[in-house]
C-alpha positions as CSV (number, residue, x, y, z in Angstrom):
1,X,-29.5,23.4,5.5
2,X,-26.5,23.6,3.2
3,X,-23.8,26.0,4.1
4,X,-22.4,28.3,1.3
5,X,-18.6,28.2,0.9
6,X,-16.7,31.2,-0.5
7,X,-14.1,30.8,-3.2
8,X,-11.1,31.5,-0.9
9,X,-12.2,28.7,1.5
10,X,-12.5,26.3,-1.5
11,X,-9.0,27.3,-2.7
12,X,-7.6,26.6,0.8
13,X,-9.4,23.2,0.9
14,X,-7.9,22.3,-2.5
15,X,-4.3,23.4,-1.7
16,X,-3.2,20.2,0.2
17,X,-4.4,17.9,-2.5
18,X,-2.9,19.9,-5.3
19,X,0.4,19.9,-3.3
20,X,0.3,16.2,-2.7
21,X,-0.5,15.5,-6.4
22,X,2.3,17.8,-7.5
23,X,4.7,15.8,-5.3
24,X,3.6,12.5,-6.6
25,X,3.0,13.2,-10.3
26,X,5.6,15.9,-11.1
27,X,8.3,15.2,-8.6
28,X,8.3,11.4,-8.1
29,X,7.1,10.4,-11.6
30,X,7.9,13.0,-14.2
31,X,11.1,14.4,-12.7
32,X,12.4,11.0,-11.8
33,X,11.8,9.6,-15.3
34,X,13.4,12.7,-16.9
35,X,16.5,12.4,-14.7
36,X,17.1,8.7,-15.5
37,X,16.2,9.1,-19.2
38,X,18.3,12.1,-20.1
39,X,22.0,12.0,-19.2
40,X,22.2,15.8,-19.4
41,X,19.6,16.0,-16.6
42,X,21.1,13.5,-14.2
43,X,22.3,16.4,-11.9
44,X,18.6,17.0,-11.1
45,X,18.3,13.7,-9.3
46,X,19.1,15.4,-6.0
47,X,16.2,17.7,-6.4
48,X,13.6,14.9,-6.1
49,X,14.2,14.0,-2.4
50,X,14.9,17.6,-1.5
51,X,11.7,18.9,-3.1
52,X,9.7,15.9,-1.7
53,X,11.0,16.4,1.8
54,X,10.1,20.1,1.7
55,X,6.6,19.4,0.5
56,X,6.1,16.6,3.1
57,X,7.4,18.9,6.0
58,X,5.2,21.7,4.8
59,X,2.1,19.5,4.6
60,X,2.6,18.0,8.0
61,X,3.3,21.3,9.8
62,X,0.6,23.2,8.0
63,X,-2.0,20.4,8.7
64,X,-1.2,20.8,12.5
65,X,-1.6,24.6,12.3
66,X,-4.7,24.5,10.2
67,X,-6.4,22.0,12.5
68,X,-6.6,24.7,15.2
69,X,-7.3,27.8,13.1
70,X,-9.2,26.9,9.9
71,X,-12.8,26.1,9.1
72,X,-13.9,22.4,9.4
73,X,-13.9,22.0,5.6
74,X,-10.3,23.3,5.2
75,X,-9.1,21.4,8.2
76,X,-10.6,18.1,7.1
77,X,-8.9,18.3,3.7
78,X,-5.5,19.2,5.3
79,X,-5.9,16.3,7.7
80,X,-6.7,13.9,4.9
81,X,-3.7,15.0,2.9
82,X,-1.5,14.7,6.1
83,X,-2.7,11.1,6.7
84,X,-1.9,10.2,3.1
85,X,1.5,11.9,3.3
86,X,2.3,9.8,6.4
87,X,1.3,6.7,4.5
88,X,3.5,7.8,1.6
89,X,6.4,8.3,3.9
90,X,5.9,4.9,5.5
91,X,5.9,3.1,2.2
92,X,9.2,4.8,1.1
93,X,10.8,4.0,4.5
94,X,9.8,0.4,4.1
95,X,11.1,0.4,0.6
96,X,14.4,1.9,1.7
97,X,14.7,-0.6,4.6
98,X,14.1,-3.5,2.2
99,X,16.7,-2.2,-0.3
100,X,19.1,-1.8,2.7
101,X,18.4,-5.4,3.7
102,X,19.2,-6.6,0.2
103,X,22.4,-4.6,0.2
104,X,23.4,-5.9,3.7
105,X,22.8,-9.5,2.7
106,X,24.8,-9.0,-0.5
107,X,27.9,-8.0,1.6
108,X,29.1,-5.6,-1.0
109,X,29.1,-8.1,-3.9
110,X,25.8,-7.6,-5.7
111,X,24.8,-10.5,-8.0
112,X,22.0,-10.4,-10.6
113,X,19.4,-11.9,-8.2
114,X,20.0,-9.1,-5.7
115,X,19.0,-6.6,-8.4
116,X,15.9,-8.7,-9.2
117,X,14.8,-9.0,-5.6
118,X,15.6,-5.4,-4.8
119,X,13.6,-4.1,-7.8
120,X,10.5,-6.1,-6.6
121,X,10.1,-3.5,-3.9
122,X,9.2,-0.9,-6.4
123,X,6.1,-2.7,-7.7
124,X,4.1,-2.2,-4.5
125,X,5.5,1.3,-4.1
126,X,4.5,2.4,-7.6
127,X,1.1,0.7,-7.2
128,X,0.5,2.6,-3.9
129,X,1.5,5.8,-5.7
130,X,-1.1,5.1,-8.4
131,X,-3.7,4.5,-5.8
132,X,-2.8,7.7,-3.9
133,X,-3.0,9.7,-7.1
134,X,-6.6,8.4,-7.7
135,X,-7.6,9.0,-4.1
136,X,-6.1,12.5,-4.0
137,X,-7.8,13.3,-7.3
138,X,-11.2,12.3,-5.8
139,X,-10.4,14.3,-2.7
140,X,-9.5,17.3,-4.8
141,X,-13.0,17.0,-6.5
142,X,-14.6,17.0,-3.1
143,X,-12.6,20.2,-2.2
144,X,-13.7,21.9,-5.4
145,X,-17.3,21.1,-4.6
146,X,-17.0,22.2,-1.1
147,X,-17.9,18.8,0.3
148,X,-16.1,16.8,3.0
149,X,-14.0,13.9,2.0
150,X,-15.3,10.5,3.0
151,X,-17.8,10.0,5.8
152,X,-17.4,12.5,8.5
153,X,-19.7,13.5,11.3
154,X,-20.4,16.8,9.6
155,X,-21.6,15.2,6.3
156,X,-23.7,12.6,8.2
157,X,-25.3,15.3,10.3
158,X,-26.1,17.3,7.2
159,X,-27.8,14.3,5.7
160,X,-25.4,14.0,2.7
């Protein structure tokens, strides 16, 4: 027996995915490219980590609260977004550690090969961001349809 889902519950299930996609696409791609491309906008570069940190903190704290109080549909979508947010954080921490390692080995005198090696870290980081955009877009479609993302015990019990 399929359960009907009201529009407000669907909006609450979509919210974490929309927030995550906003952070990836608008903040980390569009805003970053705009700030490095236009000299008149370079003062905005500080907004990127500030906005991203606020979104990450909000996602992680809300996912904990929602896990206790919301419906299974809403909770599962927030938990999925929180897992992907933690993955996103881990990749950026690893990228920063790698760049820090390159800077430490350079000893303050960066040579061209340091820039080349340091820039290689951005290839897997950007690739992961592309994969996360695709995965979050699919999860957003699940939320719009009122279905659970992936294979969860609720969807298996319902025979979906």
